[in-house]
Each structure stands twice: as structure tokens, then as C-alpha cells.
N, C-alpha and C positions, 0 to 999 in steps of 0.2 A: 452620059454613062459615068463620067468622072464624079458628077455631083452625087448620084446615089451612093457610089462607093464611099465618097467623103462623108455622106450622111450616115452610112452604115458605120464608118469609122468613128464619127462623132457620137453616134447613138450607142456604140459599144462601151464608151467611157463611163457614163453615169452608172450603169449596173455595177461596174467594178467598184465605184465609189460607194454606191449603196451597200454593196457587200461589205466594204470596210466599215461603214457606219453601223451596219447590222451586227458585225462581229464584236462590237464593243461590249454590249451587255453579256454576251456569252463568255467573252474573255474575263469580264469582271466576276461572273458567277464561278468560273473555273478557278480564278484566283482566290475568291472567297472560300470555295470548297477546299482548295489547297491549304489556305491559311487555317481553316478550321481543323483540317487533319493535323497540321503541324502543331496547333495549340493542344489538340487532343493527345498527340504523342508526348508533348512536353508535360502535360498534366499526368499522363500515365507514368512517365519516368519519375516525376516528383513523388507520386504516390508509392512507386516501387522503392525509391531511395528512402522515403520516410518509413516504409515497412521494414526495410533492411536495418535502418538505424534503430527502430523500436525493438526488433529481434535481438540486435547486438547488445542493446542496453538492458535486456531482460535478465535479471539476476539468476533466473532458473536455467539459462542457456548452458552453463557448464555442467549442471546436473544432467540435462538431457543428452549433451554430447558424450558424457561418460557412459550413460546407460546405452546409447546407440553403439558406441565403440565396443563395449563389452559384449553386447548381443551379436554384433557383426563378427567379431573375432571367434566367439564360441560357435556361431552358426557356420562360418566358413571351415573351421577346423573339422567339425563333425560331418560336414557335407563331404569333404574330401575323404575322410576315413570310412564313412558309411554311405549315406545318400542324403538328398536334399530334405526329405521329410524329417529324418532324425535331426539334421542340422537346424531346420526351422524350429522344431520342438525345443532343442537345447537353447537356441537363441532366446526364445520366449521365457524359458525357465531361468536363464541367466539374468535377464532383465528384471524378473520378479524377485530373484534372490538379492540382486543389488539394491532394489527398492526397500526390501525388508531390512537389509543391513544398514542402509542409510537412515531408515526410520529409527532403528534402535540406537544408532550412534549420532542422532541429530542434535539440535542446539539445546535441548532441554537439560536441566540439571539432573544428575544421577540421584535416585531416591535416597541413598545414604546421606547425601549432603543437603537434602531438601530442608529448608528452614534457616540455613545460614544467611541468605540475603535478607530475610525478614528480621533476623536478630540484629544485623548490622544497621538496618533502617530504624529499628526500635531504639538503638543506642543514639542515633542521630537525633531522633525526636526527643529523647530524654534530655538532651542538651538544649533543646528549644523550649522547654517548659517555662523557663523564666521569660521568654519572649511572648508567652501567652498561648502556646500551642498545647492542646490536650489531645491525647491519642488513646484510642482503643485498638488493641492488636488482636488479630486472629478472630474476627467476628463472623459468625455464620448468618446467612440469610434464611429465615424460616421458610420451610416448604421447598427447599432446594439443597443441593450439595455445594453451592457456591460459598466461597470464603473471601471476605475482604481482609487483606493483610493489615491495613492500617486505615482506620476511620479517624480522620483528623479534623478538629475544629480549632480555628485560630483566627487571629486578627484579619487575615487575608481571605477567609472563607472556610468552606467545608470541603474535604477531599476524601475520595475513596482511592487509596493508592495501593497498588500491588507491586511487590518487590520481586524481581526475577534475576537469575544469573544466566546469561547466555554465553555460548562458546565464543571466546575472545578471538578465535582464528577466523571467524566469518564476519563479513562486512554487514553493517546495518545501513539500510537506505530505503528511500521511498520512491517507487516507480508507479506512475499512473494512479496516484492516490492510494497505493497499497504499501503496507509496511513489510519489508523483507529482511530476513536475517540469513545471509547467504542465499541459497535457492528456496528457502522456506518462507511461505507467506504467513503472516500473523493476523490476517483479517478476522478470523474467528476469535482470536484472543482480544482484539479491539472491541468486537461486538459483545463479548462476555463482560469486558470492563464497563462498557456503557450500560449494560443491563444491571450490573451490580450497583452502580452509582444511582441509576434511576429508581431501583427498588429501595435502596437505602433512603433516598430523598422522600419517597412515598411513605415509608414506615415512620421516619423521624417527623416528617411534616404532619402525619396523622396523629402522632402522640402529642405534638405541640399545638395542633389546631391552626397551623400557619404553613405557608409555603417555605420549604427549605431547599436550596440548590446545593447539590453535591456534585463536585467535578471529578470525573474519572481520570486517572493517571497511572502510568506504568513507569516505575523506576528500574533502570537496567544496570546490572553490574556485569563486567567482563569486557565486551568489545568497545572500541572507541566509537562514541556517538558523534557524528559530524555536525551537530548543532547543539545549541544550549537547551532550548525547549522547542519542540515542534508538535503542533496539534494535527493528528492524523485521524480523520473520521471522528472528530469531536473528542478525541482522547489525547491528553498530553503525554508525550513520550520524552524522557530526558535521562541523562546520566545520573545515576543514584548518588554519586559523589558530589553532585551539584544541587542537592536537595534545598539548601538554604537559598541559593540563588533562584531556584524555581519558585519558591514561595514568595520571594520579593518581587519577581517579575510578574507574578499573578496579579498583585494589587496595582502595579504600574500599568498593566495592560487592561485594567478595568474588568477583570474576570471575577465577577461577584462583588458583594458588598462588604465593607469593613464591619467587623464585629467587635463589640466591647466585651469585657471580661464576663459580665453577667450573661450576655447572649451565648458566649462560648460555653460557659458552664451548663446552661439550660440545654443546649444542643447535645453536649457530651452526655449529660445525664439521661436525656431522652433516648439517645442512641444506645446507651448501655441497657436500657429497659427492653428495646424492641429488637436489638441484634445480640443474641446470646453468644457467649464464649464458645469457641470451637470445641473445646474439650470440657 
């Protein structure tokens, strides 16, 4: 009687051990699942923090914060005075009115002073004539309303440079490959500069019967530019007061081929034939 009991006692041990052995894979799977969840949580947190950092760095954020604040204040006031429908309507109208006001008072130069930046750059190039730079100013592209402020041929290459005055109170910076002046994106302006240079290259090259490379650039007056020369979407952007430095850096960076005086004159003369004066 004792032996069977002992046998039962002995036989009851192994199943418990087997249960311990069998629990190993399950525990491992649970741990793996838990680790996966933990990694997933960390990944989501990183993406969340990255998104917050990107939003914080967006130069348009103050613009939208202002718009939202104006809409909220106007909406709340009129909701208390009248009802929520009128409050909502006023909030939308306030946002639209603020957008129109900001657009009219944006970074572009006032029409009365349009031309001042171009004249300043013309004077700078006039002093570079002895260095071999020949300039055609205010040249129209046939079949379009586009104007190249300065078509320049010189020892360091051929350039289509536009001179612009921007509001000095707004920061200039590049975020995510986009050029911003305060909250305003200038991607369309960069695209226009590329098109002008490409069209000029096509017309001049056709007149000469050879390939001519024309480099697009924007010379900015007004705000502080936090770089010497920066290429954004294949357009050189620089402080207009550093024009000479920009031209010297172009040849050092290998942007285009060096031209001799005969080549410079041929290109200038061809450009004068295919790019008429603005007026």
C-alpha cells in the first residue's frame, strides 16, 4: 500500500517538471511579444517627437498660430453676444481677412520702389566690367511675361540673376528643401528662376549652334542671409552685397566652364539678339 502511494508520489513529480519545461517556449513568446510591443511604443514615441520637432521648426507656424488666435477670439466674442452660428461665421471671416491683410503686406517690395534692387546690382556689375563681366539688364523672354533682371557672361560662366528686395524683418531659411522668408514659401519663385535660365540657355545656344549653360540665381537685399551661397533646388541664393564673392566661388566650385574674352563677347552678343529689352 505504501509502495503505490510512493509510486504515485514519484509519478506526480515528472508532470510538474514537464510543465516547467513546456512553459519555456510560451514564456519566450510572451517575452518576445512584450519586447515587440515595447519597441513599437518606442518607435511611435520617436515618430511623435520627430513630428513635433518638425512642426516646431516649420517657419509657417507663427503665421498659423496668429490666424487661429484671431479666429478663436472673434468666434468666442460673437458667440457670447449672439449665437454659435454667427460666431463660427465671424471666425472664418476673420481668418480670411487676416490672410488678405498678410498677403498685401507680405515680403514683396512695394510697386513704387520696384526697380531699386535691379539698379543697385547693375551698378555692381558696372564695376566688374574690367574683370571681364558683360551684362544685359532687364531682358524679356519671347513668348512670355518673364524678365531676366541680369543676363551675365563672364570668366566664371553665364548667369541669369534676379535681384529682389525682401522684408528685412523676416528670417530667411531653408526647411525640408524649401526656401522660406518668414512664413512665406518661395518655391514658385525658384521654379520660375530655373525656367528663365533654361529658356535663356536654349535661345542663346540655338543662336550660337552650341550648348550654353546658364545658371539661375537670386540676389537678395534686405534680410540677413545666414549663408554665403546656398543652392536650393538648383538655384543659387545669396546676399546681393556679396555678388563678387558669389562669382568667385562659382569657379572654385567648378560650376561651369571658364570663358575667355572672345567667348564672353559671343555669348553676350547672341543673348542681345534673342532676348529683347524689356521696354
